[in-house]
C-alpha positions in Angstrom: 87.5 -25.6 -14.6 84.7 -24.4 -16.7 83.2 -22.6 -13.8 86.2 -20.6 -12.7 85.3 -17.0 -12.0 81.7 -17.7 -12.8 78.6 -17.1 -10.6 76.2 -20.1 -10.6 72.6 -19.6 -9.5 70.3 -22.5 -8.6 66.6 -21.7 -8.7 64.9 -23.8 -6.0 66.0 -25.3 -2.7 64.7 -28.9 -3.0 66.9 -31.9 -2.6 68.2 -31.8 -6.2 69.1 -28.1 -6.1 70.7 -28.4 -2.6 72.8 -31.4 -3.3 74.0 -29.8 -6.6 75.1 -26.7 -4.6 77.0 -28.9 -2.2 78.7 -30.8 -5.0 79.6 -27.7 -6.9 81.0 -26.0 -3.8 83.2 -29.0 -3.1 84.7 -28.3 -6.5 85.3 -24.6 -5.7 82.4 -23.1 -7.6 80.7 -19.9 -6.6 77.0 -20.9 -6.0 73.9 -19.2 -4.7 70.6 -21.1 -4.1 67.5 -18.9 -4.5 64.5 -20.3 -2.6 60.9 -18.9 -2.5 60.3 -19.9 1.2 60.8 -17.0 3.5 63.1 -19.1 5.8 64.2 -22.7 6.4 61.3 -23.5 8.8 58.3 -21.8 7.2 56.7 -25.1 6.1 57.0 -28.8 6.4 56.9 -30.9 3.3 54.9 -34.0 2.3 55.5 -37.7 2.8 58.8 -39.4 3.6 61.4 -40.1 1.0 63.2 -43.4 0.2 66.6 -42.9 -1.2 68.1 -45.5 -3.5 71.6 -46.9 -3.6 72.6 -45.9 -7.1 70.9 -42.4 -7.1 70.0 -40.5 -4.0 72.4 -42.3 -1.7 75.1 -42.0 -4.4 74.7 -38.3 -4.4 75.0 -38.1 -0.6 78.1 -40.2 -0.7 79.7 -38.0 -3.3 78.7 -35.0 -1.2 80.4 -36.5 1.9 77.0 -36.6 3.7 76.3 -40.2 4.3 77.1 -40.0 8.0 74.8 -37.0 8.4 72.2 -39.1 6.6 72.8 -42.0 8.9 72.1 -39.7 11.9 68.8 -38.6 10.4 67.2 -41.4 8.6 64.5 -43.6 10.2 65.4 -47.3 10.5 62.2 -49.3 10.2 60.3 -46.6 8.3 60.9 -48.5 5.1 58.7 -51.5 6.2 55.5 -51.8 4.2 52.1 -53.2 5.0 49.6 -53.9 2.2 45.9 -53.9 2.9 42.6 -54.2 1.1 39.7 -51.7 1.1 38.7 -52.7 4.6 42.2 -52.2 6.1 42.7 -56.0 6.3 46.4 -56.8 6.2 47.5 -59.1 3.3 51.2 -58.5 3.6 53.5 -56.9 6.1 57.2 -56.4 6.7 57.0 -55.7 10.4 58.7 -59.0 11.2 61.7 -57.7 9.3 64.6 -56.1 11.2 64.9 -52.3 10.6 67.3 -51.4 7.8 70.8 -50.6 9.1 73.1 -51.5 6.2 73.2 -48.4 4.0 75.7 -50.1 1.7 73.2 -52.8 0.7 72.5 -52.3 -3.0 68.8 -53.1 -2.3 68.6 -50.5 0.5 65.7 -48.0 0.4 66.2 -46.1 3.6 63.5 -43.6 4.5 64.0 -40.0 5.7 61.6 -37.2 6.3 61.8 -34.4 3.9 62.5 -31.8 6.6 65.5 -33.5 8.1 66.9 -34.2 4.6 66.6 -30.6 3.6 68.1 -29.4 6.9 71.2 -31.6 6.5 71.7 -30.5 2.9 71.4 -26.8 3.9 73.8 -27.3 6.8 76.4 -28.7 4.4 76.5 -25.4 2.4 78.7 -22.5 2.9 77.3 -19.6 4.9 75.4 -17.2 2.7 74.6 -19.8 0.0 70.8 -19.8 0.7 69.0 -16.7 -0.4 65.5 -16.9 1.1 62.3 -15.2 0.1 63.4 -15.3 -3.5 60.4 -16.4 -5.5 61.5 -16.6 -9.2 59.8 -14.1 -11.5 61.8 -13.8 -14.7 65.1 -14.0 -16.5 66.6 -11.2 -18.6 69.7 -11.7 -20.7 72.7 -9.7 -19.5 75.7 -10.2 -21.8 76.7 -13.8 -21.6 74.7 -14.3 -18.4 71.4 -13.6 -16.8 69.7 -11.1 -14.6 67.3 -13.0 -12.3 64.3 -11.1 -11.1 62.3 -12.1 -8.0 58.7 -11.4 -6.9 60.0 -9.3 -4.0 61.6 -6.8 -6.3 65.2 -8.0 -5.8 67.4 -9.2 -8.6 70.7 -11.1 -9.0 73.2 -11.8 -11.7 74.5 -15.2 -12.7 76.7 -16.5 -15.5 75.0 -19.9 -15.3 71.4 -20.6 -14.1 70.2 -24.1 -13.2 66.4 -24.5 -12.9 65.6 -26.8 -10.0 62.3 -25.3 -9.2 60.2 -28.4 -9.3 57.1 -29.6 -11.1 55.6 -26.2 -11.5 58.8 -24.7 -12.8 58.7 -21.1 -13.9 62.2 -21.1 -15.2 61.9 -24.1 -17.6 60.1 -22.0 -20.2 63.4 -20.2 -21.0 64.8 -23.5 -22.2 61.8 -25.1 -23.9 58.1 -24.6 -24.5 57.3 -28.4 -24.3 54.2 -28.7 -22.1 53.4 -31.3 -19.5 50.7 -33.9 -20.2 48.0 -34.8 -17.7 48.5 -38.5 -16.6 44.9 -39.2 -15.9 45.7 -39.6 -12.1 45.1 -37.1 -9.3 46.3 -37.3 -5.8 44.6 -35.8 -2.7 47.4 -35.3 -0.3 47.1 -34.6 3.4 48.7 -34.7 6.8 47.4 -35.5 10.2 49.3 -34.0 13.0 49.8 -35.8 16.4 48.4 -38.9 14.6 48.7 -41.2 17.6 46.0 -39.2 19.3 44.1 -37.9 16.2 44.0 -41.1 14.1 45.0 -43.9 16.5 43.9 -46.9 14.5 45.6 -45.8 11.3 48.7 -44.8 13.3 48.9 -48.2 14.7 48.3 -49.9 11.3 51.1 -47.8 9.8 53.4 -48.7 12.8 56.1 -46.3 11.9 56.3 -47.4 8.3 54.1 -47.3 5.2 50.7 -48.6 4.3 49.6 -49.3 0.7 45.9 -49.9 0.5 44.6 -51.0 -2.9 41.2 -52.1 -4.1 39.2 -51.9 -7.3 41.2 -49.2 -9.2 41.9 -46.9 -6.2 44.7 -46.5 -3.7 45.5 -44.9 -0.4 49.0 -44.5 0.9 49.9 -43.8 4.5 53.4 -42.8 5.8 54.4 -42.3 9.4 56.7 -39.3 10.0 59.3 -38.9 12.7 57.6 -36.0 14.4 54.5 -38.0 15.0 52.3 -36.9 12.0 50.8 -39.2 9.4 50.9 -38.2 5.8 48.4 -39.8 3.4 47.3 -39.5 -0.2 44.6 -41.0 -2.3 45.3 -41.9 -5.9 42.3 -42.1 -8.3 41.7 -41.7 -12.0 40.0 -38.4 -12.6 39.2 -36.3 -15.7 41.4 -33.4 -16.8 40.5 -30.2 -14.9 38.6 -32.3 -12.3 40.2 -30.3 -9.5 38.7 -27.1 -10.7 35.5 -28.5 -12.2 34.5 -30.9 -9.3 33.2 -28.1 -7.0 35.1 -29.6 -4.1 36.6 -27.1 -1.6 39.9 -28.8 -0.8 40.5 -26.4 2.0 37.4 -27.7 3.7 37.6 -31.1 5.5 33.9 -31.8 5.2 33.9 -31.1 1.5 36.7 -33.5 0.9 35.1 -36.1 3.2 31.9 -36.0 1.3 33.8 -36.6 -1.9 35.8 -39.5 -0.3 32.7 -41.3 1.0 31.2 -41.2 -2.6 34.4 -42.0 -4.5 35.5 -44.7 -2.0 32.0 -46.0 -1.4 33.2 -49.6 -1.8 35.8 -49.1 0.9 35.3 -49.6 4.6 34.8 -47.0 7.3 38.3 -47.6 8.8 39.6 -44.9 6.5 37.2 -42.3 7.8 39.6 -41.7 10.7 41.6 -39.5 8.2 38.8 -37.0 8.4 38.1 -37.0 12.2 40.4 -34.2 13.4 40.7 -30.6 12.4 44.5 -30.9 13.0 45.1 -31.8 9.4 45.2 -30.4 5.8 44.3 -31.5 2.3 45.7 -30.4 -1.1 44.8 -31.7 -4.6 47.7 -32.6 -6.9 46.9 -33.6 -10.5 49.8 -35.7 -11.8 51.6 -34.8 -15.0 54.5 -36.0 -17.1 56.6 -34.7 -19.9 56.7 -36.4 -23.3 59.2 -39.3 -23.4 60.6 -37.9 -26.7 61.2 -34.4 -25.4 64.4 -32.7 -26.6 65.7 -29.2 -27.0 68.8 -27.3 -28.2 71.2 -26.9 -25.2 71.9 -23.4 -24.1 75.2 -21.8 -23.1 74.1 -20.6 -19.7 70.9 -22.3 -18.6 69.9 -25.9 -17.8 67.4 -27.8 -15.7 67.2 -30.8 -13.4 64.6 -32.9 -11.4 60.9 -32.5 -11.8 61.4 -29.2 -13.7 63.0 -31.4 -16.4 61.3 -34.7 -16.3 58.3 -34.9 -14.0 56.6 -38.3 -13.7 53.6 -39.7 -11.7 54.7 -40.8 -8.2 56.8 -44.0 -8.4 59.3 -43.4 -5.6 62.0 -42.3 -8.0 61.5 -38.5 -8.4 63.8 -37.2 -5.7 66.3 -39.9 -6.5 66.5 -38.9 -10.2 66.8 -35.3 -9.3 69.8 -36.0 -7.0 71.4 -38.2 -9.7 70.9 -35.3 -12.2 72.9 -33.2 -9.8 75.7 -35.7 -9.6 75.9 -36.0 -13.4 75.6 -32.3 -14.1 78.4 -31.5 -11.6 80.6 -34.1 -13.2 80.0 -32.6 -16.6 80.7 -29.1 -15.5 83.6 -29.8 -13.2 85.2 -33.2 -13.9 85.1 -33.4 -17.7 87.3 -32.1 -20.5 84.7 -30.1 -22.3 85.8 -26.8 -24.0 82.7 -24.9 -23.1 79.9 -24.8 -20.6 77.4 -25.4 -23.5 79.2 -28.7 -24.4 79.0 -29.8 -20.8 75.3 -29.0 -20.6 74.6 -30.7 -23.9 76.4 -33.9 -22.7 74.4 -33.8 -19.4 71.1 -33.1 -21.0 71.4 -35.9 -23.6 71.9 -38.5 -20.9 69.4 -37.0 -18.6 66.6 -36.9 -21.2 67.3 -40.5 -22.3 67.3 -41.7 -18.7 64.1 -39.7 -17.9 62.3 -41.3 -20.9 62.8 -44.8 -19.6 61.9 -43.7 -16.0 58.7 -42.1 -17.3 57.7 -45.3 -19.1 58.3 -47.3 -15.9 56.4 -44.8 -13.7 53.4 -44.7 -16.0 53.3 -48.5 -16.2 53.6 -48.8 -12.4 50.8 -46.3 -11.7 48.6 -48.0 -14.3 49.0 -51.3 -12.5 48.5 -49.6 -9.1 45.1 -48.4 -10.3 44.1 -51.5 -12.2 40.9 -53.4 -11.4 42.9 -56.1 -9.5 45.5 -53.7 -8.1 45.9 -55.5 -4.8 47.0 -58.6 -6.6 49.6 -56.5 -8.5 50.9 -55.0 -5.3 51.2 -58.4 -3.5 52.9 -60.0 -6.5 55.3 -57.0 -6.8 56.4 -57.2 -3.2 56.7 -60.9 -3.3 59.0 -60.6 -6.2 61.0 -57.7 -4.9 61.2 -58.4 -1.2 64.7 -58.5 0.2 63.8 -58.6 3.8 
């Protein structure tokens, strides 16, 4: 095997990096995952994730983790309600039975990010995770790399895989191709103990998801298993709006003032998001990489997931990262390439081609989600794609 007697380093402990570590260890590779978090439980992450049959679920199957997933996913959380600006329901899947057949090709089972991360970490060999390792730099060392971290530590690896997400610091050692602002910005937040702190929206979400669309704007709600409600707004905003708007996104009242103005044609039902102090907000401008991006493959460094091919949110990001992991592992371990560079080049060619098509689809989807008559688009989309 190409990786015999080689040390592999994965930068970033998200789903893509973790499932890659699992797959490589199954093949006998020596792998370390370097993660910036100080420990496994220091923070909880974002909204729920829906894993797809041919991508995320495929990766879990190949990693022997589908039963662990079955124990942790949330049947019923995949059910969607679509409302207008006044929280009036136009479509709901709550009459559908909760999803139980994980072999259904149309299955999109939901799992919270925390439990997914936990089950992936639990599948790794002891000592694989190296916490409190915020990436700082790479220095060449022979045919490999010295990896430097913010805390002053370092490590050597023969092969480095950058899986450090949308704000990747390791990608620049592969390419200087920059991200492009999509024109969309998300304000993400989380309401803890939502049944108490946002009872009407909690009831509306009913353990699943709410997509609210009206007049070029959107709000998405997702219930989480530990009782919190994640939400995000999606609006068209100018480049640098986050820094130039004067909004203090750490201050609830500042964000609420913006919301009432920006969503002035929406009803007051959504104000419940801002009632409690048991919440947080963060601004996330959305970027993508050029669809025609390409680079010369290296001998000892490659990239996967958002670090390689970030797109606006379309429900496919984590799934594509996990598929990257499957295909990269296959190239490195299951193929008859003569060198690691040949394997990387084969993987990257397919990955970039696939990512180009996914980016086109994601951009078109978000454009439609923020179109003037976006609620009609959403209703038509779910009418066409419903398998309940």
